C-alpha positions as CSV (number, residue, x, y, z in Angstrom):
1,M,65.7,88.8,48.4
2,K,69.3,87.2,48.4
3,K,70.7,90.3,50.0
4,F,67.9,90.2,52.7
5,L,68.8,86.6,53.4
6,S,72.6,87.4,53.5
7,F,71.8,90.2,56.0
8,L,69.7,87.9,58.3
9,I,72.6,85.3,58.1
10,F,75.3,87.8,59.0
11,F,73.0,89.3,61.7
12,F,72.5,85.8,63.2
13,F,76.2,84.8,63.5
14,A,77.3,88.3,64.5
15,S,74.8,88.2,67.4
16,K,76.3,85.0,68.4
17,I,79.8,86.2,68.4
18,F,79.1,89.4,70.1
19,A,76.4,88.3,72.3
20,A,76.5,89.5,76.0
21,F,76.2,87.1,78.9
22,T,73.3,87.1,81.6
23,L,72.9,86.6,85.2
24,E,69.2,85.2,85.9
25,G,67.7,84.0,88.9
26,Q,64.7,83.7,91.4
27,I,64.7,84.4,95.1
28,K,61.8,82.9,96.9
29,H,60.3,85.2,99.7
30,L,62.2,88.1,98.6
31,R,61.4,91.3,100.4
32,S,63.6,93.8,98.5
33,K,62.1,95.6,95.6
34,K,65.5,96.5,94.0
35,L,68.6,94.3,93.3
36,Y,72.0,95.7,93.0
37,L,75.0,94.3,91.2
38,F,78.4,95.4,92.5
39,S,82.0,94.8,90.9
40,Y,84.8,94.3,93.0
41,R,88.5,95.7,92.9
42,G,90.2,93.9,95.9
43,A,87.8,94.3,98.8
44,K,86.3,97.5,97.4
45,T,83.0,97.4,95.6
46,S,81.4,99.8,93.2
47,I,77.9,99.7,91.6
48,F,77.8,97.8,88.4
49,D,73.9,97.8,87.7
50,S,70.7,97.9,89.5
51,I,67.2,96.5,88.4
52,L,63.6,96.3,89.9
53,I,62.7,92.7,90.9
54,Q,59.7,91.1,89.6
55,K,56.9,90.2,91.8
56,N,57.7,86.6,91.8
57,G,61.3,87.2,92.7
58,K,62.7,86.8,89.3
59,F,65.5,89.0,88.1
60,S,67.8,89.3,85.1
61,F,71.1,91.4,84.7
62,I,73.2,91.5,81.4
63,F,76.7,91.6,81.2
64,P,78.0,93.8,78.4
65,D,80.8,92.3,76.1
66,S,83.4,94.7,77.7
67,T,82.7,93.2,81.2
68,K,85.9,91.9,82.9
69,N,85.8,88.6,84.6
70,G,85.8,88.3,88.3
71,I,83.8,88.2,91.5
72,F,80.4,90.3,91.5
73,Q,78.1,91.0,94.4
74,L,74.4,90.6,94.4
75,R,73.2,92.9,97.3
76,F,69.6,92.9,98.3
77,S,70.4,95.2,101.3
78,Q,73.4,96.3,103.4
79,T,73.4,92.8,105.2
80,K,71.9,90.6,102.5
81,F,74.2,89.8,99.7
82,I,75.9,86.8,98.0
83,D,79.1,86.9,95.8
84,I,79.1,85.1,92.3
85,I,81.6,84.4,89.8
86,F,81.5,85.7,86.4
87,N,83.9,84.2,83.9
88,S,82.3,84.8,80.5
89,E,79.3,82.4,81.1
90,N,75.8,82.6,81.6
91,I,74.6,82.2,85.0
92,K,71.3,81.0,86.4
93,L,70.4,80.5,90.2
94,S,67.7,80.1,92.7
95,S,67.4,80.6,96.4
96,H,65.4,81.5,99.5
97,F,65.8,84.9,100.8
98,D,66.1,83.8,104.4
99,F,68.9,81.3,103.5
100,L,70.7,82.9,100.6
101,K,73.9,80.9,100.8
102,D,72.7,77.6,102.2
103,S,69.7,77.1,99.9
104,M,71.5,78.3,96.7
105,K,71.1,76.2,93.7
106,I,73.2,77.0,90.6
107,L,71.1,75.9,87.6
108,E,73.5,77.1,85.0
109,S,77.4,78.0,85.3
110,Q,80.0,75.5,86.1
111,E,82.1,78.0,87.9
112,N,79.4,78.8,90.3
113,Q,78.2,75.3,90.7
114,L,81.6,74.5,92.1
115,F,82.0,77.7,93.9
116,F,78.9,77.0,96.0
117,E,79.7,73.4,96.5
118,Y,82.9,74.7,98.2
119,L,81.1,77.5,100.3
120,Q,78.4,74.9,101.4
121,S,80.8,72.1,102.3
122,P,81.3,71.1,105.8
123,N,85.0,70.4,105.0
124,R,86.1,73.5,102.7
125,Y,89.7,72.4,102.8
126,E,89.0,68.9,101.5
127,K,86.4,70.3,99.0
128,G,88.9,73.0,97.7
129,L,91.6,70.4,97.3
130,E,89.2,68.2,95.2
131,I,88.1,71.2,93.1
132,T,91.5,72.5,92.5
133,T,92.8,68.9,91.5
134,L,90.0,68.2,89.2
135,Y,89.6,71.7,87.5
136,P,92.9,73.3,87.8
137,N,92.2,75.7,84.9
138,L,88.9,77.1,86.1
139,F,88.8,80.4,87.8
140,V,87.1,79.0,90.9
141,S,90.4,76.9,91.5
142,K,92.5,80.1,91.1
143,L,90.1,81.8,93.6
144,I,90.2,78.8,96.1
145,N,94.0,78.9,96.0
146,A,93.9,82.4,96.8
147,I,91.6,81.8,99.8
148,R,93.0,78.8,101.5
149,I,96.1,78.2,103.4
150,P,98.1,75.0,103.0
151,L,97.0,72.7,106.0
152,Q,100.4,71.5,106.8
153,L,101.2,75.2,107.7
154,L,98.5,75.7,110.1
155,E,98.3,75.5,114.0
156,N,101.9,74.9,115.4
157,Q,103.7,76.2,112.4
158,R,101.9,79.5,112.2
159,D,104.7,81.4,113.5
160,S,107.6,79.6,111.7
161,T,109.7,81.2,108.9
162,E,108.5,78.4,106.6
163,F,104.6,79.3,107.1
164,K,105.5,82.9,106.2
165,K,107.5,81.9,103.2
166,Q,104.6,79.4,101.8
167,F,101.7,81.6,102.7
168,F,101.2,83.0,99.2
169,N,102.2,79.7,97.5
170,N,99.7,78.2,94.7
171,I,98.5,81.6,94.0
172,D,98.6,82.5,90.2
173,F,99.7,86.2,90.3
174,N,99.6,86.3,86.5
175,D,95.7,85.8,86.7
176,S,94.3,89.5,86.7
177,R,91.0,88.2,87.5
178,L,92.2,87.7,91.1
179,M,92.3,91.7,91.3
180,R,88.6,91.8,90.8
181,C,87.6,89.8,94.0
182,P,88.4,90.3,97.7
183,A,90.1,87.0,98.4
184,L,93.6,88.2,97.6
185,T,93.2,91.4,99.5
186,Y,91.8,89.5,102.6
187,K,94.9,87.1,102.5
188,I,97.2,90.0,102.2
189,R,95.7,91.7,105.2
190,L,95.5,88.7,107.2
191,F,99.4,88.0,106.6
192,F,100.6,91.5,107.2
193,N,98.2,92.3,110.2
194,D,99.7,89.2,111.9
195,I,103.5,89.8,111.2
196,L,103.2,93.5,112.1
197,K,102.4,92.5,115.6
198,H,105.1,90.0,116.1
199,S,107.9,90.9,113.7
200,Q,110.7,93.6,113.3
201,N,110.6,95.9,110.4
202,V,113.6,94.1,108.8
203,E,111.6,90.9,108.7
204,I,108.5,92.7,107.4
205,Q,110.5,94.2,104.6
206,R,111.9,90.8,103.7
207,Y,108.6,89.3,103.3
208,T,107.0,92.4,101.5
209,N,109.8,91.9,98.8
210,L,109.2,88.3,98.6
211,L,105.5,88.8,97.9
212,M,106.4,91.7,95.3
213,S,108.6,89.4,93.5
214,K,105.9,86.8,93.0
215,A,103.9,89.5,91.0
216,A,106.9,91.1,89.2
217,Q,106.0,89.5,85.7
218,N,102.5,91.1,85.8
219,T,102.7,94.9,85.8
220,E,98.9,95.4,86.5
221,M,99.1,92.8,89.4
222,L,102.1,94.2,90.7
223,R,100.6,97.8,91.3
224,F,97.5,96.0,92.8
225,I,99.7,94.1,95.3
226,S,101.5,97.5,96.1
227,E,98.2,99.1,96.9
228,Q,97.2,96.5,99.1
229,I,100.3,96.2,101.1
230,F,100.6,99.9,101.5
231,D,96.9,100.1,102.7
232,V,97.8,97.7,105.7
233,F,100.8,99.7,106.5
234,E,98.7,102.8,106.3
235,K,96.0,101.5,108.5
236,N,98.4,100.4,111.1
237,E,100.3,103.8,111.1
238,Q,103.5,102.1,110.1
239,D,105.1,105.3,108.9
240,E,108.7,103.8,108.5
241,L,107.3,101.0,106.7
242,M,105.4,103.2,104.4
243,E,108.4,105.6,103.6
244,W,110.6,102.5,103.0
245,F,108.0,100.9,100.6
246,I,107.7,104.0,98.4
247,F,111.4,104.4,98.0
248,T,112.0,100.7,97.6
249,H,109.3,99.9,95.2
250,S,107.2,102.8,93.9
251,Y,110.3,105.2,93.2
252,S,112.3,102.2,91.7
253,G,109.7,102.0,89.1
254,N,108.0,98.8,90.0
255,C,104.7,100.4,91.0
256,A,104.1,103.9,90.1
257,N,101.1,105.2,92.2
258,S,100.7,108.9,92.7
259,D,98.3,108.5,95.7
260,I,100.9,106.3,97.6
261,S,103.6,109.0,96.7
262,R,101.3,111.8,98.1
263,N,100.6,109.9,101.3
264,V,104.3,109.5,101.7
265,E,104.9,113.1,101.5
266,K,102.4,113.9,104.0
267,I,103.9,111.2,106.3
268,K,107.3,112.9,106.0
269,N,106.0,116.2,106.9
270,L,104.5,114.7,110.2
271,K,107.6,112.9,111.2
272,T,109.1,113.3,114.8
273,G,111.1,116.5,115.1
274,N,109.3,118.4,112.4
275,I,107.3,121.6,113.0
276,F,103.5,120.8,113.2
277,P,102.0,122.0,109.8
278,H,99.8,125.1,109.7
279,F,95.9,124.5,109.8
280,S,92.9,126.7,109.6
281,V,89.9,126.3,112.0
282,Q,87.7,128.4,114.2
283,T,86.6,127.9,117.9
284,V,83.4,126.4,118.5
285,D,81.9,129.7,119.4
286,N,83.0,131.1,116.1
287,Q,86.0,133.0,117.1
288,A,89.3,133.1,115.2
289,F,91.8,130.6,116.2
290,N,95.5,131.0,115.6
291,F,97.5,128.2,116.9
292,E,100.9,130.0,115.9
293,K,100.2,132.6,118.7
294,I,99.5,130.2,121.4
295,E,102.3,129.7,123.9
296,S,102.8,126.8,126.2
297,K,105.6,124.3,127.3
298,Y,103.7,121.4,125.5
299,F,100.8,121.0,123.5
300,L,98.5,117.8,122.8
301,I,96.6,118.1,119.6
302,F,93.6,115.7,119.6
303,F,91.6,114.8,116.6
304,W,88.3,113.4,117.4
305,Q,84.7,113.2,116.4
306,S,81.4,113.4,118.7
307,N,80.1,110.3,117.0
308,C,83.2,108.3,117.2
309,S,82.8,105.7,120.2
310,H,86.7,105.3,120.7
311,C,86.9,109.0,121.0
312,L,84.2,109.2,123.7
313,E,85.7,106.2,125.6
314,V,89.0,108.0,125.7
315,L,87.6,111.4,126.5
316,P,87.5,110.8,130.4
317,S,91.2,109.8,130.4
318,V,92.2,113.0,128.5
319,K,90.3,115.2,130.8
320,K,91.9,113.4,133.9
321,F,95.2,113.7,132.3
322,F,94.7,117.6,131.6
323,E,93.9,118.1,135.3
324,R,96.7,115.9,136.8
325,N,99.3,117.6,134.7
326,K,98.5,121.3,134.8
327,N,101.8,121.9,136.7
328,L,103.6,120.7,133.2
329,E,101.8,123.5,131.1
330,I,100.2,121.2,128.4
331,K,97.6,122.8,126.5
332,I,95.0,120.6,124.8
333,I,93.8,121.5,121.3
334,A,90.7,119.4,120.6
335,I,90.2,119.4,116.9
336,S,86.8,118.1,116.0
337,L,86.1,116.5,112.6
338,D,82.3,117.1,113.2
339,K,79.9,118.6,110.7
340,D,77.0,119.0,113.2
341,K,77.8,121.9,115.4
342,K,74.9,121.4,117.8
343,E,75.8,117.8,118.3
344,L,79.5,118.7,119.0
345,L,78.6,121.6,121.5
346,Q,76.2,119.0,123.3
347,T,79.2,116.6,123.5
348,I,81.6,119.0,124.9
349,E,79.1,120.0,127.5
350,N,78.3,116.4,128.5
351,Q,81.9,115.5,128.5
352,G,83.1,118.5,130.7
353,I,86.0,119.5,128.3
354,K,85.4,123.2,128.0
355,E,88.7,123.8,129.3
356,F,90.3,122.5,126.1
357,Y,90.7,124.6,123.0
358,N,87.7,123.2,121.1
359,V,88.1,124.1,117.6
360,S,86.8,122.7,114.1
361,D,86.1,123.6,110.4
362,F,82.7,121.9,110.6
363,L,83.2,120.3,107.2
364,G,83.2,116.7,108.4
365,E,84.5,114.0,106.2
366,N,85.2,116.9,103.5
367,S,87.6,118.6,105.9
368,P,91.2,119.3,104.4
369,L,92.6,118.5,107.9
370,L,91.9,114.7,107.1
371,E,94.5,114.9,104.2
372,T,96.9,117.4,105.7
373,F,97.3,115.3,108.9
374,H,96.7,111.9,107.3
375,I,93.8,111.2,109.5
376,I,92.4,107.7,108.6
377,F,90.9,106.9,112.1
378,T,90.1,108.8,115.2
379,P,91.3,109.4,117.9
380,K,94.6,110.8,116.7
381,F,97.2,112.4,118.9
382,F,100.1,114.6,118.4
383,L,102.4,115.8,121.2
384,L,104.4,118.9,120.5
385,D,107.0,120.8,122.5
386,K,107.1,124.6,123.0
387,E,108.4,125.3,119.6
388,K,105.5,123.0,118.2
389,K,108.0,120.4,117.1
390,I,106.3,116.9,116.9
391,L,107.5,114.7,119.9
392,L,105.0,112.0,119.5
393,K,102.2,110.8,116.9
394,T,99.8,108.0,117.9
395,S,96.3,106.7,118.0
396,S,96.9,105.5,121.5
397,F,96.4,107.8,124.4
398,E,98.3,105.2,126.8
399,E,101.3,106.2,124.5
400,V,100.7,109.8,125.3
401,E,100.7,109.3,128.9
402,K,103.9,107.0,128.7
403,K,105.8,109.8,127.0
404,V,104.5,112.7,129.1
405,S,105.6,110.5,132.4
406,T,109.2,110.9,131.1
407,F,108.9,114.8,131.3
């Protein structure tokens, strides 16, 4: 009997020590049958769990003991979702499906009570200042500091040096929870997308180094920051900055990242003056295509997709360009990243571009061409000379026309 009682006592205390936390709630007038819970890494989400919702709109998730704190997304559909804070505490909430954020009531969880007070406030700046002053040690305060921009730096000081220096002030870069929410990623994107438009590379490099130095004491955070910065450079096709970044930071041992290194190698292969890399495709009528055997004074390589709205917008201009510059001997190689051959052939017919070399491997998003030629967005243009050396690489057809006008 004593052994049995001892076991019960041990089981009771052990269950308290190792108990998982829960996320419970009820959503009125819910029209979804299934609820998904996603975790964040930066702005990227990945499925964490999913459950069937009860008829009365009630639901319950369990966070295993191993769950890392951060932001989680409750997703009812592709357009209906809410973010909640998980910081090792039980969460209980209620809301109305049609007004998820505005009607949100947090019944349990101090972090989320303050978080939704902030989100629902008509003056988020003042509310954020109040929360971060009263509760400086809560994760919600770290999150708000990662979101907001100091008021004195806004408006007329936006382009000032002081604004740029202080943009990332008050962020706790030693708090790894910030890697598991989108706020810091969005702030990095906002900052670098802005200075890329108005600053020279030397200045951008200086502010990159400044941000990296802020996270220098946290190796995990340093790698995360490096990924976010590199991602902005990559999406803006800043080849020189990407190459500088990898040699300045990654190769120095600050942020080892094999994906970044591989991307830089691809970028180096596609630099102006290099021979255009070999590629394997076929014509849309199933004939072998050997680019190495085609001769011309110039070539325009054009990566596109028939379901890409920007591609379809620029195609008439590419066609006029081809007809206008026939005397320059420019051959156009239109490399389609389509998977549906029927749709591609119909688009070629509709756009009247049969005179182009229309080729594809018909692998869509699985095409090795995407990696070989570092295609993130379409359209993408490569202008080559007769030796197939790269003269220009750009996503802007205006840049192509500008370059050709100098021939």
